[in-house]
N, CA, C and O atoms as CSV, one atom per row, in Angstrom:
chain,resi,resn,atom,element,x,y,z
A,1,MET,N,N,-12.255,-19.626,3.040
A,1,MET,CA,C,-11.495,-18.785,2.131
A,1,MET,C,C,-10.041,-18.780,2.587
A,1,MET,O,O,-9.740,-18.365,3.706
A,2,LYS,N,N,-9.130,-19.243,1.713
A,2,LYS,CA,C,-7.695,-19.217,1.985
A,2,LYS,C,C,-7.159,-17.842,1.607
A,2,LYS,O,O,-7.188,-17.447,0.442
A,3,ILE,N,N,-6.671,-17.120,2.612
A,3,ILE,CA,C,-6.158,-15.770,2.379
A,3,ILE,C,C,-4.663,-15.745,2.664
A,3,ILE,O,O,-4.201,-16.316,3.652
A,4,VAL,N,N,-3.920,-15.091,1.804
A,4,VAL,CA,C,-2.516,-14.829,2.052
A,4,VAL,C,C,-2.316,-13.317,1.966
A,4,VAL,O,O,-2.841,-12.658,1.069
A,5,VAL,N,N,-1.547,-12.783,2.913
A,5,VAL,CA,C,-1.195,-11.362,2.906
A,5,VAL,C,C,0.287,-11.268,2.552
A,5,VAL,O,O,1.138,-11.844,3.231
A,6,LEU,N,N,0.578,-10.545,1.497
A,6,LEU,CA,C,1.954,-10.355,1.045
A,6,LEU,C,C,2.371,-8.920,1.319
A,6,LEU,O,O,1.661,-7.988,0.942
A,7,LYS,N,N,3.514,-8.729,1.971
A,7,LYS,CA,C,4.028,-7.393,2.281
A,7,LYS,C,C,5.303,-7.186,1.490
A,7,LYS,O,O,6.225,-8.000,1.559
A,8,PHE,N,N,5.355,-6.105,0.745
A,8,PHE,CA,C,6.531,-5.783,-0.051
A,8,PHE,C,C,7.131,-4.474,0.434
A,8,PHE,O,O,6.457,-3.444,0.471
A,9,GLY,N,N,8.393,-4.524,0.804
A,9,GLY,CA,C,9.110,-3.339,1.242
A,9,GLY,C,C,9.628,-2.539,0.067
A,9,GLY,O,O,9.474,-2.936,-1.088
A,10,GLY,N,N,10.236,-1.420,0.368
A,10,GLY,CA,C,10.671,-0.481,-0.655
A,10,GLY,C,C,11.645,-1.048,-1.667
A,10,GLY,O,O,11.553,-0.727,-2.852
A,11,THR,N,N,12.578,-1.885,-1.230
A,11,THR,CA,C,13.526,-2.480,-2.160
A,11,THR,C,C,12.821,-3.408,-3.136
A,11,THR,O,O,13.192,-3.467,-4.308
A,12,SER,N,N,11.812,-4.129,-2.673
A,12,SER,CA,C,11.065,-5.071,-3.523
A,12,SER,C,C,10.304,-4.364,-4.637
A,12,SER,O,O,10.076,-4.944,-5.699
A,13,VAL,N,N,9.909,-3.106,-4.400
A,13,VAL,CA,C,9.161,-2.336,-5.398
A,13,VAL,C,C,9.970,-1.127,-5.872
A,13,VAL,O,O,9.405,-0.118,-6.293
A,14,GLY,N,N,11.277,-1.238,-5.800
A,14,GLY,CA,C,12.163,-0.101,-6.044
A,14,GLY,C,C,12.279,0.366,-7.473
A,14,GLY,O,O,12.688,1.500,-7.722
A,15,THR,N,N,11.927,-0.492,-8.425
A,15,THR,CA,C,11.993,-0.132,-9.840
A,15,THR,C,C,10.762,-0.707,-10.543
A,15,THR,O,O,10.051,-1.544,-9.986
A,16,ILE,N,N,10.526,-0.252,-11.758
A,16,ILE,CA,C,9.417,-0.799,-12.548
A,16,ILE,C,C,9.647,-2.291,-12.794
A,16,ILE,O,O,8.707,-3.082,-12.720
A,17,LYS,N,N,10.871,-2.673,-13.083
A,17,LYS,CA,C,11.191,-4.090,-13.296
A,17,LYS,C,C,10.842,-4.915,-12.050
A,17,LYS,O,O,10.298,-6.013,-12.167
A,18,LYS,N,N,11.151,-4.396,-10.875
A,18,LYS,CA,C,10.841,-5.103,-9.629
A,18,LYS,C,C,9.337,-5.144,-9.370
A,18,LYS,O,O,8.826,-6.138,-8.854
A,19,ILE,N,N,8.633,-4.085,-9.722
A,19,ILE,CA,C,7.174,-4.087,-9.558
A,19,ILE,C,C,6.550,-5.141,-10.463
A,19,ILE,O,O,5.593,-5.807,-10.068
A,20,LYS,N,N,7.076,-5.297,-11.657
A,20,LYS,CA,C,6.584,-6.348,-12.550
A,20,LYS,C,C,6.827,-7.727,-11.941
A,20,LYS,O,O,5.982,-8.615,-12.059
A,21,LYS,N,N,7.968,-7.910,-11.294
A,21,LYS,CA,C,8.273,-9.181,-10.619
A,21,LYS,C,C,7.319,-9.408,-9.446
A,21,LYS,O,O,6.835,-10.522,-9.246
A,22,VAL,N,N,7.050,-8.363,-8.678
A,22,VAL,CA,C,6.098,-8.447,-7.565
A,22,VAL,C,C,4.732,-8.881,-8.087
A,22,VAL,O,O,4.075,-9.726,-7.479
A,23,ALA,N,N,4.305,-8.311,-9.206
A,23,ALA,CA,C,3.013,-8.687,-9.798
A,23,ALA,C,C,3.005,-10.166,-10.178
A,23,ALA,O,O,1.980,-10.832,-10.035
A,24,GLU,N,N,4.131,-10.687,-10.659
A,24,GLU,CA,C,4.236,-12.115,-10.972
A,24,GLU,C,C,4.099,-12.965,-9.712
A,24,GLU,O,O,3.438,-14.003,-9.726
A,25,ILE,N,N,4.722,-12.522,-8.627
A,25,ILE,CA,C,4.627,-13.249,-7.354
A,25,ILE,C,C,3.176,-13.279,-6.873
A,25,ILE,O,O,2.668,-14.321,-6.460
A,26,ILE,N,N,2.525,-12.131,-6.934
A,26,ILE,CA,C,1.120,-12.043,-6.515
A,26,ILE,C,C,0.264,-12.982,-7.365
A,26,ILE,O,O,-0.562,-13.730,-6.841
A,27,ALA,N,N,0.470,-12.935,-8.682
A,27,ALA,CA,C,-0.303,-13.780,-9.600
A,27,ALA,C,C,-0.077,-15.263,-9.309
A,27,ALA,O,O,-0.997,-16.068,-9.458
A,28,SER,N,N,1.128,-15.630,-8.898
A,28,SER,CA,C,1.400,-17.050,-8.609
A,28,SER,C,C,0.541,-17.545,-7.448
A,28,SER,O,O,0.132,-18.706,-7.440
A,29,TYR,N,N,0.264,-16.693,-6.478
A,29,TYR,CA,C,-0.623,-17.072,-5.371
A,29,TYR,C,C,-2.074,-17.160,-5.832
A,29,TYR,O,O,-2.815,-18.040,-5.395
A,30,LYS,N,N,-2.480,-16.248,-6.715
A,30,LYS,CA,C,-3.843,-16.313,-7.265
A,30,LYS,C,C,-4.050,-17.624,-8.020
A,30,LYS,O,O,-5.103,-18.253,-7.912
A,31,ARG,N,N,-3.041,-18.029,-8.780
A,31,ARG,CA,C,-3.147,-19.282,-9.539
A,31,ARG,C,C,-3.252,-20.496,-8.622
A,31,ARG,O,O,-3.760,-21.541,-9.028
A,32,LYS,N,N,-2.777,-20.361,-7.392
A,32,LYS,CA,C,-2.893,-21.448,-6.402
A,32,LYS,C,C,-4.202,-21.350,-5.625
A,32,LYS,O,O,-4.379,-22.020,-4.607
A,33,ASN,N,N,-5.120,-20.510,-6.109
A,33,ASN,CA,C,-6.458,-20.313,-5.527
A,33,ASN,C,C,-6.461,-19.644,-4.155
A,33,ASN,O,O,-7.377,-19.862,-3.363
A,34,TYR,N,N,-5.452,-18.841,-3.872
A,34,TYR,CA,C,-5.470,-18.014,-2.676
A,34,TYR,C,C,-6.210,-16.719,-2.977
A,34,TYR,O,O,-6.188,-16.224,-4.104
A,35,LYS,N,N,-6.862,-16.179,-1.959
A,35,LYS,CA,C,-7.319,-14.793,-1.981
A,35,LYS,C,C,-6.109,-13.998,-1.506
A,35,LYS,O,O,-5.580,-14.260,-0.426
A,36,VAL,N,N,-5.677,-13.046,-2.290
A,36,VAL,CA,C,-4.420,-12.352,-2.015
A,36,VAL,C,C,-4.680,-10.904,-1.618
A,36,VAL,O,O,-5.364,-10.164,-2.325
A,37,MET,N,N,-4.126,-10.516,-0.482
A,37,MET,CA,C,-4.095,-9.120,-0.050
A,37,MET,C,C,-2.638,-8.694,-0.070
A,37,MET,O,O,-1.757,-9.465,0.310
A,38,VAL,N,N,-2.382,-7.471,-0.512
A,38,VAL,CA,C,-1.014,-6.978,-0.620
A,38,VAL,C,C,-0.888,-5.678,0.168
A,38,VAL,O,O,-1.765,-4.816,0.116
A,39,VAL,N,N,0.215,-5.555,0.895
A,39,VAL,CA,C,0.577,-4.311,1.577
A,39,VAL,C,C,1.919,-3.890,1.001
A,39,VAL,O,O,2.850,-4.693,0.922
A,40,SER,N,N,2.015,-2.630,0.600
A,40,SER,CA,C,3.251,-2.177,-0.025
A,40,SER,C,C,3.781,-0.907,0.611
A,40,SER,O,O,3.031,-0.027,1.034
A,41,SER,N,N,5.090,-0.848,0.662
A,41,SER,CA,C,5.803,0.379,1.026
A,41,SER,C,C,5.998,1.215,-0.235
A,41,SER,O,O,5.632,0.798,-1.334
A,42,ALA,N,N,6.571,2.384,-0.062
A,42,ALA,CA,C,6.957,3.218,-1.199
A,42,ALA,C,C,8.163,2.601,-1.890
A,42,ALA,O,O,8.882,1.796,-1.299
A,43,MET,N,N,8.379,2.978,-3.134
A,43,MET,CA,C,9.562,2.538,-3.858
A,43,MET,C,C,10.805,3.010,-3.107
A,43,MET,O,O,10.813,4.097,-2.530
A,44,SER,N,N,11.851,2.190,-3.117
A,44,SER,CA,C,13.052,2.509,-2.342
A,44,SER,C,C,13.579,3.896,-2.693
A,44,SER,O,O,13.694,4.264,-3.862
A,45,GLY,N,N,13.890,4.642,-1.659
A,45,GLY,CA,C,14.429,5.989,-1.809
A,45,GLY,C,C,13.393,7.089,-1.881
A,45,GLY,O,O,13.707,8.251,-1.623
A,46,VAL,N,N,12.161,6.744,-2.230
A,46,VAL,CA,C,11.128,7.767,-2.407
A,46,VAL,C,C,10.799,8.456,-1.081
A,46,VAL,O,O,10.741,9.684,-1.020
A,47,THR,N,N,10.584,7.671,-0.020
A,47,THR,CA,C,10.245,8.269,1.274
A,47,THR,C,C,11.363,9.188,1.754
A,47,THR,O,O,11.096,10.295,2.223
A,48,ASN,N,N,12.614,8.738,1.641
A,48,ASN,CA,C,13.737,9.579,2.063
A,48,ASN,C,C,13.803,10.871,1.254
A,48,ASN,O,O,14.109,11.932,1.797
A,49,GLU,N,N,13.519,10.783,-0.034
A,49,GLU,CA,C,13.526,11.967,-0.885
A,49,GLU,C,C,12.414,12.939,-0.484
A,49,GLU,O,O,12.613,14.154,-0.490
A,50,LEU,N,N,11.245,12.399,-0.138
A,50,LEU,CA,C,10.142,13.255,0.293
A,50,LEU,C,C,10.457,13.931,1.632
A,50,LEU,O,O,10.152,15.108,1.821
A,51,ILE,N,N,11.059,13.195,2.547
A,51,ILE,CA,C,11.453,13.766,3.841
A,51,ILE,C,C,12.478,14.884,3.633
A,51,ILE,O,O,12.404,15.941,4.260
A,52,LYS,N,N,13.424,14.628,2.749
A,52,LYS,CA,C,14.434,15.647,2.435
A,52,LYS,C,C,13.761,16.925,1.920
A,52,LYS,O,O,14.132,18.030,2.314
A,53,LYS,N,N,12.778,16.764,1.045
A,53,LYS,CA,C,12.068,17.925,0.511
A,53,LYS,C,C,11.333,18.688,1.612
A,53,LYS,O,O,11.265,19.917,1.580
A,54,SER,N,N,10.775,17.949,2.600
A,54,SER,CA,C,10.073,18.635,3.692
A,54,SER,C,C,11.031,19.521,4.482
A,54,SER,O,O,10.656,20.612,4.910
A,55,PHE,N,N,12.269,19.056,4.678
A,55,PHE,CA,C,13.260,19.861,5.387
A,55,PHE,C,C,13.705,21.063,4.554
A,55,PHE,O,O,14.026,22.120,5.098
A,56,GLU,N,N,13.720,20.892,3.236
A,56,GLU,CA,C,14.088,22.004,2.364
A,56,GLU,C,C,13.011,23.084,2.349
A,56,GLU,O,O,13.314,24.262,2.157
A,57,ILE,N,N,11.752,22.688,2.551
A,57,ILE,CA,C,10.637,23.636,2.561
A,57,ILE,C,C,10.547,24.375,3.885
A,57,ILE,O,O,10.312,25.583,3.921
A,58,SER,N,N,10.740,23.622,4.995
A,58,SER,CA,C,10.540,24.228,6.318
A,58,SER,C,C,11.303,23.447,7.374
A,58,SER,O,O,11.398,22.222,7.307
A,59,ASP,N,N,11.847,24.169,8.355
A,59,ASP,CA,C,12.456,23.483,9.496
A,59,ASP,C,C,11.423,23.208,10.585
A,59,ASP,O,O,11.762,22.713,11.660
A,60,ASN,N,N,10.166,23.531,10.302
A,60,ASN,CA,C,9.074,23.307,11.242
A,60,ASN,C,C,7.873,22.692,10.508
A,60,ASN,O,O,6.738,23.140,10.670
A,61,PHE,N,N,8.142,21.663,9.700
A,61,PHE,CA,C,7.103,21.013,8.898
A,61,PHE,C,C,6.125,20.323,9.844
A,61,PHE,O,O,6.550,19.581,10.730
A,62,SER,N,N,4.836,20.551,9.676
A,62,SER,CA,C,3.857,19.999,10.622
A,62,SER,C,C,3.762,18.479,10.500
A,62,SER,O,O,3.969,17.911,9.428
A,63,ASP,N,N,3.447,17.839,11.617
A,63,ASP,CA,C,3.325,16.371,11.634
A,63,ASP,C,C,2.237,15.881,10.692
A,63,ASP,O,O,2.409,14.860,10.026
A,64,SER,N,N,1.121,16.593,10.630
A,64,SER,CA,C,0.029,16.139,9.765
A,64,SER,C,C,0.430,16.227,8.290
A,64,SER,O,O,0.114,15.324,7.515
A,65,GLU,N,N,1.121,17.300,7.891
A,65,GLU,CA,C,1.563,17.421,6.501
A,65,GLU,C,C,2.683,16.443,6.186
A,65,GLU,O,O,2.789,15.955,5.061
A,66,TYR,N,N,3.517,16.155,7.176
A,66,TYR,CA,C,4.560,15.134,7.014
A,66,TYR,C,C,3.929,13.797,6.650
A,66,TYR,O,O,4.396,13.114,5.739
A,67,ASP,N,N,2.867,13.424,7.361
A,67,ASP,CA,C,2.188,12.157,7.081
A,67,ASP,C,C,1.568,12.148,5.688
A,67,ASP,O,O,1.652,11.146,4.977
A,68,VAL,N,N,0.952,13.249,5.296
A,68,VAL,CA,C,0.384,13.341,3.946
A,68,VAL,C,C,1.491,13.153,2.912
A,68,VAL,O,O,1.330,12.408,1.946
A,69,LEU,N,N,2.600,13.826,3.123
A,69,LEU,CA,C,3.703,13.776,2.173
A,69,LEU,C,C,4.293,12.372,2.045
A,69,LEU,O,O,4.387,11.842,0.938
A,70,VAL,N,N,4.690,11.767,3.166
A,70,VAL,CA,C,5.363,10.468,3.069
A,70,VAL,C,C,4.415,9.354,2.635
A,70,VAL,O,O,4.855,8.366,2.046
A,71,SER,N,N,3.125,9.497,2.916
A,71,SER,CA,C,2.185,8.465,2.481
A,71,SER,C,C,1.972,8.485,0.974
A,71,SER,O,O,1.519,7.495,0.399
A,72,SER,N,N,2.294,9.597,0.334
A,72,SER,CA,C,2.092,9.681,-1.115
A,72,SER,C,C,3.011,8.720,-1.872
A,72,SER,O,O,2.662,8.267,-2.962
A,73,GLY,N,N,4.156,8.409,-1.321
A,73,GLY,CA,C,5.045,7.437,-1.952
A,73,GLY,C,C,4.428,6.050,-1.989
A,73,GLY,O,O,4.557,5.336,-2.983
A,74,GLU,N,N,3.763,5.670,-0.920
A,74,GLU,CA,C,3.081,4.368,-0.890
A,74,GLU,C,C,1.915,4.337,-1.861
A,74,GLU,O,O,1.679,3.326,-2.523
A,75,GLN,N,N,1.193,5.428,-1.947
A,75,GLN,CA,C,0.069,5.488,-2.880
A,75,GLN,C,C,0.551,5.242,-4.302
A,75,GLN,O,O,-0.099,4.532,-5.069
A,76,MET,N,N,1.678,5.823,-4.648
A,76,MET,CA,C,2.230,5.651,-5.988
A,76,MET,C,C,2.593,4.180,-6.233
A,76,MET,O,O,2.225,3.615,-7.263
A,77,ALA,N,N,3.303,3.570,-5.303
A,77,ALA,CA,C,3.712,2.171,-5.469
A,77,ALA,C,C,2.500,1.250,-5.567
A,77,ALA,O,O,2.468,0.352,-6.409
A,78,CYS,N,N,1.503,1.470,-4.711
A,78,CYS,CA,C,0.303,0.627,-4.724
A,78,CYS,C,C,-0.431,0.750,-6.052
A,78,CYS,O,O,-0.899,-0.249,-6.598
A,79,SER,N,N,-0.535,1.953,-6.567
A,79,SER,CA,C,-1.197,2.172,-7.843
A,79,SER,C,C,-0.448,1.470,-8.974
A,79,SER,O,O,-1.070,0.874,-9.853
A,80,LEU,N,N,0.866,1.536,-8.956
A,80,LEU,CA,C,1.662,0.879,-9.992
A,80,LEU,C,C,1.504,-0.641,-9.940
A,80,LEU,O,O,1.401,-1.289,-10.982
A,81,ILE,N,N,1.484,-1.210,-8.740
A,81,ILE,CA,C,1.282,-2.659,-8.601
A,81,ILE,C,C,-0.094,-3.047,-9.136
A,81,ILE,O,O,-0.218,-3.975,-9.935
A,82,ALA,N,N,-1.122,-2.332,-8.690
A,82,ALA,CA,C,-2.480,-2.625,-9.164
A,82,ALA,C,C,-2.558,-2.466,-10.679
A,82,ALA,O,O,-3.175,-3.284,-11.361
A,83,GLY,N,N,-1.941,-1.424,-11.199
A,83,GLY,CA,C,-1.942,-1.203,-12.635
A,83,GLY,C,C,-1.317,-2.347,-13.408
A,83,GLY,O,O,-1.811,-2.725,-14.470
A,84,ARG,N,N,-0.235,-2.898,-12.884
A,84,ARG,CA,C,0.410,-4.034,-13.560
A,84,ARG,C,C,-0.468,-5.280,-13.485
A,84,ARG,O,O,-0.577,-6.026,-14.458
A,85,LEU,N,N,-1.088,-5.500,-12.340
A,85,LEU,CA,C,-1.981,-6.656,-12.219
A,85,LEU,C,C,-3.155,-6.544,-13.191
A,85,LEU,O,O,-3.534,-7.528,-13.826
A,86,ILE,N,N,-3.723,-5.360,-13.306
A,86,ILE,CA,C,-4.818,-5.135,-14.254
A,86,ILE,C,C,-4.323,-5.404,-15.684
A,86,ILE,O,O,-5.015,-6.047,-16.473
A,87,HIS,N,N,-3.142,-4.915,-16.004
A,87,HIS,CA,C,-2.530,-5.153,-17.309
A,87,HIS,C,C,-2.435,-6.653,-17.600
A,87,HIS,O,O,-2.615,-7.089,-18.737
A,88,ASN,N,N,-2.148,-7.432,-16.552
A,88,ASN,CA,C,-1.993,-8.881,-16.700
A,88,ASN,C,C,-3.320,-9.632,-16.623
A,88,ASN,O,O,-3.334,-10.863,-16.631
A,89,GLY,N,N,-4.434,-8.905,-16.550
A,89,GLY,CA,C,-5.738,-9.544,-16.600
A,89,GLY,C,C,-6.389,-9.843,-15.268
A,89,GLY,O,O,-7.379,-10.574,-15.222
A,90,TYR,N,N,-5.861,-9.299,-14.179
A,90,TYR,CA,C,-6.422,-9.528,-12.847
A,90,TYR,C,C,-7.251,-8.322,-12.409
A,90,TYR,O,O,-7.009,-7.191,-12.833
A,91,LYS,N,N,-8.221,-8.590,-11.563
A,91,LYS,CA,C,-9.000,-7.516,-10.947
A,91,LYS,C,C,-8.202,-7.009,-9.740
A,91,LYS,O,O,-7.909,-7.781,-8.827
A,92,SER,N,N,-7.857,-5.746,-9.729
A,92,SER,CA,C,-7.063,-5.195,-8.634
A,92,SER,C,C,-7.312,-3.704,-8.533
A,92,SER,O,O,-7.723,-3.060,-9.498
A,93,ARG,N,N,-7.058,-3.163,-7.349
A,93,ARG,CA,C,-7.078,-1.719,-7.134
A,93,ARG,C,C,-6.304,-1.385,-5.882
A,93,ARG,O,O,-6.151,-2.216,-4.986
A,94,SER,N,N,-5.820,-0.163,-5.828
A,94,SER,CA,C,-5.133,0.313,-4.624
A,94,SER,C,C,-6.173,0.822,-3.635
A,94,SER,O,O,-7.221,1.337,-4.023
A,95,TRP,N,N,-5.865,0.670,-2.355
A,95,TRP,CA,C,-6.763,1.096,-1.272
A,95,TRP,C,C,-5.986,1.994,-0.315
A,95,TRP,O,O,-4.881,1.657,0.111
A,96,LEU,N,N,-6.576,3.138,0.016
A,96,LEU,CA,C,-6.041,4.016,1.054
A,96,LEU,C,C,-6.754,3.691,2.363
A,96,LEU,O,O,-7.822,3.078,2.358
A,97,SER,N,N,-6.175,4.095,3.456
A,97,SER,CA,C,-6.717,3.710,4.775
A,97,SER,C,C,-8.165,4.134,4.977
A,97,SER,O,O,-8.947,3.393,5.572
A,98,TRP,N,N,-8.527,5.304,4.496
A,98,TRP,CA,C,-9.897,5.794,4.709
A,98,TRP,C,C,-10.903,4.999,3.892
A,98,TRP,O,O,-12.094,5.023,4.203
A,99,GLN,N,N,-10.461,4.297,2.856
A,99,GLN,CA,C,-11.376,3.516,2.040
A,99,GLN,C,C,-11.713,2.163,2.669
A,99,GLN,O,O,-12.711,1.544,2.302
A,100,ILE,N,N,-10.900,1.705,3.601
A,100,ILE,CA,C,-11.123,0.384,4.197
A,100,ILE,C,C,-12.158,0.467,5.319
A,100,ILE,O,O,-13.100,-0.317,5.208
A,101,PRO,N,N,-12.151,1.227,6.314
A,101,PRO,CA,C,-11.111,2.091,6.857
A,101,PRO,C,C,-10.238,1.401,7.930
A,101,PRO,O,O,-10.613,0.394,8.530
A,102,ILE,N,N,-9.062,2.000,8.129
A,102,ILE,CA,C,-8.137,1.609,9.194
A,102,ILE,C,C,-8.095,2.777,10.173
A,102,ILE,O,O,-7.701,3.885,9.811
A,103,PHE,N,N,-8.502,2.522,11.413
A,103,PHE,CA,C,-8.514,3.566,12.442
A,103,PHE,C,C,-7.283,3.442,13.326
A,103,PHE,O,O,-6.837,2.339,13.642
A,104,THR,N,N,-6.744,4.583,13.717
A,104,THR,CA,C,-5.555,4.605,14.560
A,104,THR,C,C,-5.785,5.450,15.809
A,104,THR,O,O,-6.683,6.290,15.858
A,105,ASN,N,N,-4.956,5.206,16.810
A,105,ASN,CA,C,-4.901,6.031,18.024
A,105,ASN,C,C,-3.538,6.687,18.075
A,105,ASN,O,O,-2.548,6.113,17.623
A,106,GLY,N,N,-3.486,7.869,18.617
A,106,GLY,CA,C,-2.222,8.571,18.731
A,106,GLY,C,C,-2.128,9.656,17.681
A,106,GLY,O,O,-2.976,9.776,16.797
A,107,ILE,N,N,-1.078,10.439,17.803
A,107,ILE,CA,C,-0.941,11.564,16.886
A,107,ILE,C,C,0.014,11.224,15.748
A,107,ILE,O,O,1.146,10.793,15.967
A,108,HIS,N,N,-0.453,11.422,14.579
A,108,HIS,CA,C,0.264,11.353,13.318
A,108,HIS,C,C,1.280,10.216,13.262
A,108,HIS,O,O,0.915,9.060,13.476
A,109,LYS,N,N,2.531,10.514,12.984
A,109,LYS,CA,C,3.499,9.460,12.689
A,109,LYS,C,C,3.770,8.513,13.856
A,109,LYS,O,O,4.451,7.503,13.678
A,110,ASN,N,N,3.261,8.813,15.021
A,110,ASN,CA,C,3.446,7.942,16.177
A,110,ASN,C,C,2.187,7.158,16.537
A,110,ASN,O,O,2.113,6.577,17.620
A,111,SER,N,N,1.204,7.134,15.650
A,111,SER,CA,C,-0.049,6.453,15.966
A,111,SER,C,C,0.068,4.948,15.739
A,111,SER,O,O,0.988,4.473,15.073
A,112,ARG,N,N,-0.887,4.210,16.308
A,112,ARG,CA,C,-0.942,2.747,16.188
A,112,ARG,C,C,-2.340,2.348,15.749
A,112,ARG,O,O,-3.320,3.026,16.057
A,113,ILE,N,N,-2.419,1.237,15.025
A,113,ILE,CA,C,-3.718,0.750,14.559
A,113,ILE,C,C,-4.570,0.345,15.755
A,113,ILE,O,O,-4.121,-0.370,16.650
A,114,ASN,N,N,-5.806,0.821,15.745
A,114,ASN,CA,C,-6.783,0.510,16.772
A,114,ASN,C,C,-7.833,-0.466,16.246
A,114,ASN,O,O,-8.236,-1.397,16.943
A,115,GLN,N,N,-8.273,-0.239,14.995
A,115,GLN,CA,C,-9.344,-1.055,14.435
A,115,GLN,C,C,-9.249,-1.052,12.914
A,115,GLN,O,O,-8.931,-0.034,12.301
A,116,ILE,N,N,-9.530,-2.204,12.317
A,116,ILE,CA,C,-9.626,-2.319,10.867
A,116,ILE,C,C,-11.005,-2.882,10.550
A,116,ILE,O,O,-11.358,-3.973,10.999
A,117,ARG,N,N,-11.765,-2.147,9.791
A,117,ARG,CA,C,-13.080,-2.646,9.355
A,117,ARG,C,C,-12.861,-3.416,8.058
A,117,ARG,O,O,-12.656,-2.830,6.995
A,118,LYS,N,N,-12.908,-4.724,8.167
A,118,LYS,CA,C,-12.496,-5.603,7.083
A,118,LYS,C,C,-13.590,-5.914,6.077
A,118,LYS,O,O,-13.306,-6.564,5.071
A,119,ASN,N,N,-14.819,-5.486,6.296
A,119,ASN,CA,C,-15.942,-5.886,5.448
A,119,ASN,C,C,-15.723,-5.587,3.970
A,119,ASN,O,O,-15.924,-6.462,3.128
A,120,LYS,N,N,-15.316,-4.368,3.645
A,120,LYS,CA,C,-15.137,-3.989,2.238
A,120,LYS,C,C,-14.021,-4.799,1.579
A,120,LYS,O,O,-14.144,-5.225,0.431
A,121,ILE,N,N,-12.940,-5.002,2.316
A,121,ILE,CA,C,-11.810,-5.775,1.786
A,121,ILE,C,C,-12.228,-7.221,1.555
A,121,ILE,O,O,-11.932,-7.792,0.506
A,122,PHE,N,N,-12.914,-7.816,2.526
A,122,PHE,CA,C,-13.351,-9.210,2.370
A,122,PHE,C,C,-14.334,-9.357,1.212
A,122,PHE,O,O,-14.287,-10.348,0.482
A,123,GLU,N,N,-15.214,-8.389,1.040
A,123,GLU,CA,C,-16.153,-8.431,-0.090
A,123,GLU,C,C,-15.383,-8.368,-1.415
A,123,GLU,O,O,-15.691,-9.093,-2.360
A,124,TYR,N,N,-14.391,-7.498,-1.462
A,124,TYR,CA,C,-13.577,-7.370,-2.676
A,124,TYR,C,C,-12.822,-8.670,-2.961
A,124,TYR,O,O,-12.715,-9.087,-4.114
A,125,LEU,N,N,-12.303,-9.305,-1.916
A,125,LEU,CA,C,-11.630,-10.597,-2.077
A,125,LEU,C,C,-12.586,-11.651,-2.620
A,125,LEU,O,O,-12.231,-12.415,-3.517
A,126,LYS,N,N,-13.799,-11.692,-2.075
A,126,LYS,CA,C,-14.799,-12.665,-2.527
A,126,LYS,C,C,-15.148,-12.462,-4.001
A,126,LYS,O,O,-15.477,-13.416,-4.706
A,127,GLU,N,N,-15.073,-11.212,-4.460
A,127,GLU,CA,C,-15.354,-10.892,-5.871
A,127,GLU,C,C,-14.164,-11.219,-6.775
A,127,GLU,O,O,-14.225,-11.013,-7.987
A,128,GLY,N,N,-13.083,-11.729,-6.180
A,128,GLY,CA,C,-11.900,-12.083,-6.967
A,128,GLY,C,C,-10.871,-10.989,-7.091
A,128,GLY,O,O,-9.884,-11.145,-7.810
A,129,GLY,N,N,-11.082,-9.883,-6.405
A,129,GLY,CA,C,-10.157,-8.762,-6.494
A,129,GLY,C,C,-8.905,-8.950,-5.661
A,129,GLY,O,O,-8.884,-9.729,-4.708
A,130,ILE,N,N,-7.878,-8.233,-6.028
A,130,ILE,CA,C,-6.618,-8.214,-5.279
A,130,ILE,C,C,-6.429,-6.798,-4.749
A,130,ILE,O,O,-6.042,-5.905,-5.502
A,131,PRO,N,N,-6.698,-6.578,-3.454
A,131,PRO,CA,C,-6.497,-5.240,-2.886
A,131,PRO,C,C,-5.011,-4.978,-2.627
A,131,PRO,O,O,-4.302,-5.823,-2.081
A,132,ILE,N,N,-4.564,-3.806,-3.024
A,132,ILE,CA,C,-3.186,-3.371,-2.791
A,132,ILE,C,C,-3.282,-2.205,-1.800
A,132,ILE,O,O,-3.751,-1.121,-2.146
A,133,ILE,N,N,-2.835,-2.445,-0.578
A,133,ILE,CA,C,-3.094,-1.540,0.540
A,133,ILE,C,C,-1.810,-0.818,0.959
A,133,ILE,O,O,-0.746,-1.425,1.080
A,134,THR,N,N,-1.937,0.474,1.174
A,134,THR,CA,C,-0.805,1.255,1.672
A,134,THR,C,C,-0.444,0.789,3.082
A,134,THR,O,O,-1.319,0.420,3.865
A,135,GLY,N,N,0.831,0.809,3.394
A,135,GLY,CA,C,1.297,0.265,4.667
A,135,GLY,C,C,1.521,1.269,5.776
A,135,GLY,O,O,1.887,0.872,6.883
A,136,PHE,N,N,1.318,2.551,5.531
A,136,PHE,CA,C,1.695,3.571,6.510
A,136,PHE,C,C,0.502,4.402,6.975
A,136,PHE,O,O,0.639,5.214,7.890
A,137,GLN,N,N,-0.637,4.217,6.377
A,137,GLN,CA,C,-1.732,5.162,6.589
A,137,GLN,C,C,-2.760,4.681,7.598
A,137,GLN,O,O,-2.947,3.480,7.792
A,138,GLY,N,N,-3.420,5.631,8.236
A,138,GLY,CA,C,-4.533,5.371,9.143
A,138,GLY,C,C,-5.340,6.637,9.305
A,138,GLY,O,O,-4.897,7.726,8.938
A,139,ILE,N,N,-6.551,6.482,9.868
A,139,ILE,CA,C,-7.388,7.657,10.137
A,139,ILE,C,C,-7.828,7.631,11.591
A,139,ILE,O,O,-8.542,8.529,12.036
């Protein structure tokens, strides 16, 4: 199985027009018979805006809630990418870390990946699906 992992940063998915372009790039790899996995950041500016809101709410925002908040931007971008791929006739869905799962060590925003259980993702790839995975999350 030929697998390619594509990572898109915030600028690459910064607008709906750019997300449509990203979907075209992903589709071009599918047409070349690659199994495609995608990792996406939040749309440009979204994470900074969410962080700003956390400071406006509290000067003592908890680390665990900070992670929930900033990860929501990635969830949105991943869903939009998957939605566009589905619109274009591809099998796709967004994946959160607990659905894979991706396990981490350490506390909240300073944690590091310890283990990734790849079985579900590989099965989805074999079925022709394109998983769109958040880039910041772990459990």
